[in-house]
C-alpha positions as CSV (number, residue, x, y, z in Angstrom):
1,M,-3.5,16.8,-26.1
2,P,-6.8,15.0,-26.5
3,P,-6.7,12.1,-24.3
4,S,-6.2,8.7,-26.5
5,T,-9.5,7.2,-27.0
6,L,-7.9,4.1,-28.2
7,N,-8.2,1.5,-25.6
8,A,-9.5,3.3,-22.9
9,H,-9.8,0.7,-20.4
10,K,-6.1,0.9,-20.0
11,C,-5.0,4.2,-20.2
12,R,-3.3,4.3,-16.9
13,Y,-0.1,5.1,-15.1
14,D,2.6,2.7,-15.8
15,D,5.5,1.4,-15.8
16,A,7.7,-0.6,-13.7
17,R,11.3,0.2,-13.8
18,L,14.3,-1.9,-12.9
19,G,15.8,0.0,-10.0
20,K,17.2,0.5,-6.7
21,V,14.7,-1.4,-4.6
22,R,15.4,-2.3,-0.9
23,H,13.3,-5.5,0.5
24,W,12.1,-5.7,4.3
25,T,14.1,-9.1,5.6
26,G,12.8,-9.2,8.9
27,S,10.0,-11.1,10.4
28,S,6.5,-9.5,9.7
29,A,6.2,-8.6,13.7
30,E,9.7,-6.3,13.0
31,L,8.2,-4.2,10.5
32,P,7.2,-0.4,11.4
33,R,3.7,-0.4,11.8
34,R,2.7,1.5,8.8
35,E,4.5,-0.7,6.7
36,R,2.3,-3.8,8.4
37,T,-1.0,-1.6,7.7
38,R,-0.1,-0.6,4.3
39,R,0.5,-4.5,3.7
40,E,-2.4,-5.8,5.3
41,I,-4.6,-3.7,3.2
42,L,-2.9,-4.2,-0.5
43,R,-3.6,-8.1,0.7
44,S,-7.0,-7.7,1.1
45,L,-6.8,-6.1,-1.9
46,A,-6.0,-9.0,-3.5
47,L,-8.4,-11.8,-1.8
48,A,-11.4,-9.1,-2.3
49,A,-10.1,-9.6,-6.2
50,L,-10.4,-13.0,-6.5
51,I,-14.0,-13.1,-4.3
52,C,-15.5,-10.4,-6.8
53,A,-13.8,-12.9,-10.1
54,G,-16.2,-15.5,-8.7
55,Q,-19.2,-13.4,-8.0
56,A,-18.6,-11.4,-10.9
57,G,-18.9,-14.9,-13.3
58,K,-22.7,-15.4,-12.3
59,A,-23.6,-11.9,-13.9
60,H,-24.8,-12.9,-17.4
61,S,-25.3,-9.9,-19.5
62,Q,-22.4,-8.0,-21.5
63,P,-20.1,-5.7,-19.6
64,A,-19.8,-1.6,-20.8
65,P,-16.3,-0.1,-21.5
66,T,-14.6,0.7,-18.5
67,G,-13.3,3.6,-17.4
68,A,-9.7,4.7,-17.6
69,V,-7.8,4.1,-14.6
70,D,-6.0,7.4,-15.0
71,A,-9.0,9.4,-16.2
72,T,-9.9,12.4,-14.8
73,G,-13.5,14.4,-14.8
74,G,-15.4,10.9,-16.0
75,A,-18.8,10.3,-15.5
76,P,-19.6,9.3,-11.5
77,P,-20.9,5.8,-11.4
78,T,-24.6,5.5,-10.8
79,V,-25.1,2.2,-8.9
80,S,-25.1,1.2,-5.2
81,L,-23.7,-1.6,-3.5
82,E,-27.0,-2.0,-1.7
83,Q,-28.9,-2.8,-5.3
84,P,-28.9,-6.4,-6.8
85,E,-26.2,-8.1,-7.7
86,Q,-26.5,-8.4,-11.5
87,N,-26.3,-4.5,-10.9
88,W,-22.9,-4.5,-8.8
89,A,-21.3,-6.8,-11.6
90,T,-22.3,-4.2,-14.5
91,Q,-21.6,-0.9,-12.8
92,S,-18.1,1.3,-13.7
93,T,-16.6,0.8,-10.6
94,M,-16.2,-1.7,-7.7
95,T,-17.0,0.4,-4.7
96,G,-20.0,1.9,-6.5
97,D,-21.8,5.1,-5.4
98,W,-21.7,4.9,-1.7
99,G,-24.9,5.1,-1.3
100,G,-25.1,8.4,-3.4
101,V,-22.1,10.0,-1.7
102,R,-19.9,9.1,-4.5
103,T,-22.0,11.5,-7.1
104,S,-22.8,14.1,-4.8
105,L,-19.1,14.9,-4.2
106,S,-18.6,14.5,-7.8
107,E,-21.3,17.3,-9.0
108,A,-19.5,19.4,-5.9
109,G,-16.3,19.2,-8.2
110,F,-14.6,15.7,-6.4
111,D,-13.9,13.3,-8.3
112,F,-12.5,10.1,-5.7
113,K,-10.1,7.8,-8.2
114,A,-8.8,4.4,-6.8
115,A,-7.5,1.5,-8.6
116,Y,-5.8,-2.3,-8.1
117,V,-3.0,-4.4,-10.1
118,G,-2.2,-7.3,-9.5
119,E,0.8,-9.0,-11.3
120,Y,2.1,-12.3,-11.1
121,A,4.8,-13.6,-13.4
122,Y,6.5,-17.3,-13.5
123,A,9.6,-18.4,-15.5
124,F,8.9,-22.1,-16.4
125,S,12.0,-22.4,-18.7
126,G,15.1,-20.6,-19.2
127,G,16.5,-17.4,-17.4
128,K,18.5,-17.9,-14.1
129,R,15.9,-20.6,-12.4
130,I,12.5,-21.6,-12.4
131,G,10.1,-20.0,-10.6
132,G,8.1,-16.7,-10.3
133,D,6.8,-13.5,-8.0
134,Y,4.0,-11.4,-7.3
135,A,3.8,-7.8,-7.6
136,Q,1.0,-5.3,-6.4
137,Q,-0.5,-1.6,-6.4
138,L,-2.6,0.3,-5.0
139,R,-3.3,3.8,-6.6
140,F,-5.8,6.5,-5.0
141,G,-7.0,10.4,-4.8
142,M,-8.8,13.0,-5.8
143,D,-9.2,15.6,-8.8
144,M,-10.8,18.4,-7.6
145,D,-12.8,20.6,-10.3
146,L,-12.1,24.3,-8.9
147,A,-14.9,26.0,-11.2
148,K,-17.4,24.2,-9.5
149,V,-15.3,24.3,-6.0
150,V,-14.3,28.2,-5.6
151,G,-15.5,29.1,-9.3
152,L,-11.9,29.4,-11.2
153,R,-13.4,28.1,-14.5
154,G,-10.7,25.9,-16.3
155,A,-9.1,24.8,-13.5
156,R,-8.2,21.6,-11.1
157,F,-6.1,20.4,-8.4
158,D,-4.7,16.6,-8.2
159,V,-3.1,14.6,-5.4
160,T,-2.6,11.2,-5.8
161,F,-1.0,8.2,-3.6
162,N,0.6,5.2,-4.7
163,A,1.7,1.8,-3.1
164,R,3.5,-0.3,-4.3
165,E,5.5,-4.1,-2.7
166,G,5.9,-7.7,-3.8
167,R,9.0,-9.4,-5.8
168,S,10.6,-9.1,-9.4
169,T,10.4,-12.5,-11.3
170,S,13.2,-10.8,-13.8
171,A,15.3,-9.8,-10.9
172,D,15.0,-12.8,-8.5
173,F,14.8,-15.8,-11.9
174,V,15.0,-14.3,-15.3
175,G,17.7,-12.1,-14.8
176,N,17.2,-9.7,-18.0
177,K,16.8,-5.8,-17.9
178,L,12.8,-5.2,-19.1
179,A,10.9,-6.2,-15.8
180,T,8.3,-8.9,-16.5
181,Q,5.7,-6.8,-14.2
182,E,5.5,-3.7,-15.1
183,I,4.4,-2.4,-12.3
184,Y,7.6,-3.9,-9.9
185,G,9.9,-1.0,-9.0
186,D,10.5,2.6,-7.8
187,G,11.5,1.9,-4.4
188,N,8.3,-0.6,-3.8
189,N,6.8,1.7,-1.2
190,F,4.0,4.1,0.1
191,R,4.6,7.5,-1.7
192,L,3.3,10.5,-2.9
193,A,2.9,10.6,-6.8
194,E,1.5,13.9,-7.6
195,L,0.1,17.2,-6.1
196,S,-0.4,20.0,-9.1
197,Y,-2.1,22.7,-10.4
198,D,-3.9,22.1,-14.0
199,Q,-5.1,25.7,-16.0
200,S,-6.6,25.9,-19.2
201,L,-6.8,29.2,-20.7
202,L,-8.1,31.1,-24.0
203,G,-10.8,28.3,-24.8
204,N,-8.9,25.2,-23.9
205,A,-6.3,25.9,-26.7
206,L,-3.6,26.7,-24.0
207,D,-3.2,24.6,-20.9
208,V,-0.7,25.2,-18.0
209,K,0.4,22.6,-15.7
210,A,2.5,22.7,-12.3
211,G,3.3,21.2,-8.9
212,Y,4.6,17.8,-8.5
213,L,4.0,15.9,-11.4
214,V,5.4,12.7,-13.6
215,L,7.3,13.3,-16.6
216,G,5.9,10.4,-18.8
217,S,2.3,11.3,-17.8
218,D,2.3,13.9,-20.2
219,F,5.5,12.8,-22.2
220,G,6.0,9.9,-24.3
221,R,2.9,8.1,-23.9
222,T,1.2,5.0,-26.3
223,P,-1.6,4.2,-23.7
224,I,-2.4,1.2,-25.5
225,L,0.9,-0.3,-25.0
226,C,-1.1,-0.9,-21.5
227,S,-2.7,-4.6,-23.6
228,F,0.6,-6.0,-22.5
229,Q,2.5,-6.6,-18.8
230,N,6.4,-6.4,-19.6
231,S,7.2,-3.5,-18.7
232,G,8.8,-2.6,-22.4
233,F,5.6,-1.6,-23.5
234,C,3.3,0.2,-21.2
235,A,2.7,2.4,-21.9
236,H,6.4,4.4,-22.4
237,P,10.1,3.3,-24.4
238,K,12.1,2.2,-21.5
239,S,15.0,3.6,-23.0
240,L,13.4,7.1,-22.2
241,V,13.7,6.1,-18.3
242,N,17.2,4.0,-18.3
243,N,18.8,6.5,-20.4
244,S,18.1,9.9,-18.7
245,G,16.4,11.6,-15.5
246,W,12.5,10.6,-17.4
247,T,10.6,9.3,-15.0
248,D,7.1,7.7,-15.5
249,Y,4.1,6.9,-12.2
250,P,4.4,7.0,-9.9
251,I,7.9,8.8,-9.3
252,G,6.9,12.6,-9.0
253,K,9.4,15.5,-9.5
254,W,9.1,19.3,-9.0
255,A,8.0,20.5,-12.8
256,A,6.0,22.6,-14.6
257,R,4.7,21.9,-18.1
258,V,2.9,24.0,-21.0
259,R,1.0,23.0,-23.9
260,V,-0.7,24.3,-27.1
261,T,-3.5,22.7,-29.3
262,L,-3.2,23.9,-32.5
263,P,-5.9,23.8,-35.4
264,A,-5.9,20.4,-37.4
265,D,-5.9,18.1,-33.7
266,I,-2.1,18.9,-33.6
267,Y,-0.5,19.9,-30.3
268,A,2.8,21.4,-28.9
269,E,4.1,21.0,-25.7
270,I,7.3,21.8,-23.6
271,G,8.2,21.3,-19.7
272,V,10.9,21.7,-17.2
273,Y,11.3,19.2,-14.5
274,D,13.7,18.3,-12.0
275,V,16.6,15.6,-12.1
276,N,16.7,13.3,-8.5
277,P,17.7,10.1,-8.3
278,S,17.2,10.0,-4.9
279,Y,13.5,10.4,-5.3
280,E,13.3,6.8,-6.2
281,D,15.1,4.9,-2.9
282,H,12.8,3.4,-1.1
283,N,12.7,5.8,2.1
284,N,11.6,8.4,0.0
285,G,8.5,8.3,-0.6
286,F,7.4,11.3,0.7
287,K,10.7,13.3,-0.6
288,V,9.4,16.8,-1.7
289,S,13.1,18.8,-1.1
290,L,15.9,19.5,-3.8
291,Q,18.7,17.8,-2.4
292,G,20.1,15.0,-4.2
293,S,19.4,17.2,-7.8
294,T,21.2,16.5,-10.6
295,G,19.8,18.5,-13.3
296,V,16.9,19.3,-15.2
297,I,15.4,17.8,-18.3
298,I,13.6,19.5,-20.8
299,P,11.2,16.9,-22.9
300,V,9.3,18.3,-26.1
301,E,6.5,16.8,-27.7
302,F,4.6,17.5,-30.8
303,G,1.7,14.9,-31.7
304,K,-1.4,14.7,-34.2
305,T,-4.5,12.6,-34.2
306,V,-5.7,11.9,-37.5
307,T,-8.7,9.7,-38.6
308,F,-8.4,7.2,-41.7
309,G,-11.0,6.1,-44.4
310,P,-14.3,5.7,-44.5
311,A,-14.4,4.7,-41.2
312,A,-12.4,7.4,-39.8
313,M,-10.2,4.9,-38.1
314,P,-8.0,6.9,-35.5
315,G,-4.4,7.3,-34.9
316,H,-2.1,9.2,-33.1
317,Y,1.0,10.2,-33.7
318,K,3.8,11.8,-31.4
319,L,7.4,13.0,-32.2
320,G,10.0,14.6,-29.2
321,G,13.1,14.4,-27.7
322,Y,14.9,15.5,-24.8
323,Y,18.0,17.1,-23.0
324,D,19.0,16.2,-19.4
325,S,21.6,19.0,-18.1
326,S,23.0,16.1,-15.7
327,E,26.8,15.5,-15.3
328,V,26.8,11.3,-16.3
329,P,29.3,9.0,-16.7
330,D,31.1,7.8,-20.0
331,E,29.6,4.7,-20.8
332,E,33.0,3.0,-22.3
333,N,35.0,4.8,-19.5
334,P,32.9,5.7,-16.3
335,N,35.8,7.7,-14.8
336,S,35.4,10.0,-17.8
337,K,32.0,12.2,-17.5
338,F,29.4,14.0,-20.0
339,S,27.7,17.7,-18.9
340,G,24.5,17.0,-20.6
341,R,22.6,14.1,-22.1
342,Y,19.6,14.0,-25.2
343,G,17.5,11.7,-26.7
344,G,15.1,11.5,-29.5
345,Y,11.4,9.4,-30.0
346,L,9.0,8.7,-32.3
347,L,5.6,6.9,-31.3
348,A,2.8,6.0,-34.2
349,D,-0.6,4.3,-33.2
350,Q,-2.8,3.5,-35.6
351,M,-6.1,1.8,-36.4
352,V,-5.9,-0.2,-39.6
353,C,-9.4,-2.5,-40.1
354,S,-12.3,-1.5,-38.5
355,F,-14.6,-4.6,-36.8
356,A,-17.4,-2.5,-36.7
357,P,-17.8,1.2,-37.8
358,G,-18.7,3.9,-35.2
359,T,-16.8,1.9,-32.6
360,D,-13.4,1.3,-31.3
361,R,-13.6,-2.0,-32.1
362,G,-10.4,-2.7,-34.6
363,L,-7.1,-4.1,-35.2
364,I,-4.4,-1.3,-34.1
365,V,-0.5,-1.5,-35.8
366,V,1.5,0.1,-33.4
367,V,5.2,1.1,-33.4
368,N,7.7,3.2,-31.3
369,A,11.2,3.8,-31.7
370,T,13.9,6.0,-29.9
371,V,17.8,7.1,-30.2
372,S,19.7,8.3,-27.5
373,D,23.2,9.7,-27.0
374,I,25.4,7.0,-27.3
375,R,28.5,8.4,-25.0
376,T,26.1,7.5,-22.0
377,A,23.1,5.7,-22.8
378,Q,22.6,2.3,-21.8
379,I,20.2,1.5,-24.5
380,P,20.8,3.4,-27.7
381,S,18.4,2.4,-29.6
382,Y,14.6,0.7,-29.5
383,F,12.1,-0.4,-30.5
384,V,8.7,-1.8,-30.5
385,G,5.9,-3.2,-32.6
386,A,2.6,-4.7,-32.3
387,L,-0.6,-5.6,-33.0
388,V,-3.7,-5.0,-30.7
389,A,-7.8,-6.2,-31.9
390,Q,-9.5,-4.5,-29.4
391,G,-12.9,-6.0,-29.1
392,P,-11.7,-8.9,-31.7
393,F,-15.1,-11.0,-30.9
394,A,-18.7,-9.2,-31.5
395,A,-19.5,-11.1,-28.2
396,R,-16.7,-9.6,-26.3
397,P,-16.7,-5.7,-27.5
398,H,-14.3,-5.3,-24.6
399,D,-11.8,-7.4,-24.8
400,F,-8.3,-7.5,-26.4
401,L,-6.0,-9.6,-28.0
402,G,-2.1,-8.4,-28.4
403,I,1.2,-9.4,-29.9
404,G,4.1,-7.5,-29.6
405,F,8.2,-7.1,-29.6
406,I,11.1,-5.0,-28.4
407,R,14.7,-5.0,-29.3
408,A,16.8,-3.4,-26.6
409,T,19.8,-2.7,-27.9
410,V,23.2,-2.8,-25.2
411,N,25.7,0.2,-25.6
412,S,28.2,-1.1,-28.2
413,N,31.3,1.0,-26.2
414,A,30.4,-0.5,-23.0
415,V,30.1,-4.3,-25.0
416,S,33.5,-3.1,-25.7
417,R,34.6,-2.0,-22.6
418,Q,33.6,-5.7,-21.4
419,E,34.8,-7.3,-23.6
420,V,38.6,-5.7,-22.8
421,L,37.7,-6.3,-19.2
422,L,36.9,-10.4,-20.0
423,A,40.3,-10.6,-21.7
424,A,42.3,-9.5,-19.4
425,R,40.9,-12.2,-17.2
426,G,42.4,-14.7,-20.0
427,V,38.6,-14.9,-21.8
428,E,39.0,-14.8,-25.5
429,N,35.8,-14.3,-27.5
430,P,33.3,-13.7,-25.0
431,M,30.4,-13.6,-27.5
432,L,28.6,-10.8,-25.9
433,E,25.1,-10.2,-26.5
434,L,24.3,-6.5,-28.3
435,G,20.8,-6.8,-27.2
436,E,17.7,-8.0,-26.0
437,N,14.3,-9.2,-27.5
438,D,11.1,-9.7,-25.7
439,V,8.1,-10.8,-27.6
440,E,4.4,-11.0,-25.3
441,L,1.0,-13.1,-26.5
442,S,-2.0,-11.4,-24.5
443,Y,-5.5,-11.6,-23.8
444,G,-7.4,-9.2,-22.1
445,L,-10.9,-10.6,-20.2
446,Q,-13.2,-7.5,-19.5
447,A,-15.0,-9.7,-17.0
448,T,-17.0,-6.3,-15.5
449,P,-16.5,-3.1,-16.4
450,W,-14.1,-2.5,-13.5
451,M,-12.1,-5.8,-13.6
452,L,-10.1,-6.9,-16.4
453,I,-8.3,-10.4,-16.2
454,H,-4.9,-10.3,-18.5
455,P,-3.2,-13.3,-18.9
456,N,-0.2,-13.4,-21.3
457,L,3.1,-15.5,-22.7
458,Q,6.5,-13.8,-22.9
459,F,9.3,-14.8,-24.7
460,I,13.0,-13.1,-23.4
461,G,15.7,-13.6,-25.7
462,N,19.4,-12.9,-24.6
463,P,18.2,-12.7,-21.0
464,G,21.9,-11.8,-19.7
465,A,22.4,-9.0,-22.5
466,F,22.8,-6.2,-20.1
467,S,24.3,-7.9,-17.5
468,F,26.9,-9.0,-19.9
469,K,26.4,-13.1,-18.8
470,H,24.9,-15.9,-21.4
471,V,21.9,-16.8,-20.0
472,P,19.5,-19.4,-21.9
473,N,16.1,-17.3,-23.4
474,A,13.0,-17.6,-21.2
475,W,9.5,-18.4,-21.6
476,V,7.5,-16.9,-18.7
477,F,3.8,-16.8,-17.8
478,G,2.1,-13.7,-17.0
479,A,-1.6,-13.0,-15.2
480,Q,-2.5,-9.6,-14.3
481,I,-6.1,-8.9,-12.5
482,E,-6.6,-4.6,-12.6
483,L,-9.6,-3.2,-10.2
484,T,-11.5,-0.2,-10.6
485,L,-12.2,0.9,-7.1
């Protein structure tokens, strides 16, 4: 599948998930040495981001498009940190070319990648209480072009590490299901995210990938939805994760995936991934054994890239589904279990208005919808609709403006079970909510090619729907910073 060209500056590994997270409650002196070192590195990057923002503001030229945070094999930066500040503010990565070392390594087949993301969310109305939290992520790794290194044509090796820390505004202050900070969760630890071998064959018509893989990196992705900070948008429907053994970045599993590229910009792919919930635990960042496996998940996806109208406006359409062989509880009666669960999805993004033909500036309509096994799914149906304007202003061609809506429904069987339990306690007509509704308005300011500043406003409707509680609707202010290092 050709990578999406829409909103390339946002096509990165994504997705914070609400999950089992253990927080350190002792003093900093009691933290293990490795943990203290990791936290100091992340905090130093956060401080560097603030300093960089002030320095970048002194540059007057309009930045070029930033590269994808998770892009591989892109053009290496060519500007050194020793060069003037004006060049530093317009180069493609924050750390530059390392005095030419980065370019030399890339020419030899070793492409280094790193990125920092920090997200703050402040609940200023409704929810459980007023307040906010900060979460951050550092991602780094290396792509090895084996054609350059050992002469193996069409082969790549990837290793990626990820470190997350922070707190969740959704958990601490709002009480909703879909996290207001998309990078929060998945153990909040330092972990191995990917260790993979990728081989292209038959003139790139066949691509085989195997190793320690992230399922969501190859299936069910709508990269442009990372124009939003709420995890319900970026960059996969959260129903896939909550209803099955599906995992998104940074949770890798042992797996294999085969993709076939067909004529007319059509592709088909299938994979087999281990299902192992224990990988998400705080202490299992480097777990690679199959102990704790509950089965396998088999995703299948078909997709097509189209161009629309005289301006050749791009669009991407995907149809997919999965089968998970794990034995899981019945949502209506947890004492009963089913062997196997399934679901399907439709993803589409289409530019409908071009602001400047021949560029990626335009208005894009995005629709995501999923359906899942009603017997076992927490979220049996899920819908996302969004409008994203890329380069809304001629003077700011790399900024974006977006508004999006999410509807996540609660399993009606689970609602019925809760109503029975409440009735047994004498609560009549509890009027439980049937789903969570989230709306986000966001603006992305591409301050430099390597720095994105992303303020946003989120409305959380029915925050207590999935906890079967009546929680007031919440308003949340969000702010995100992304640095391509």
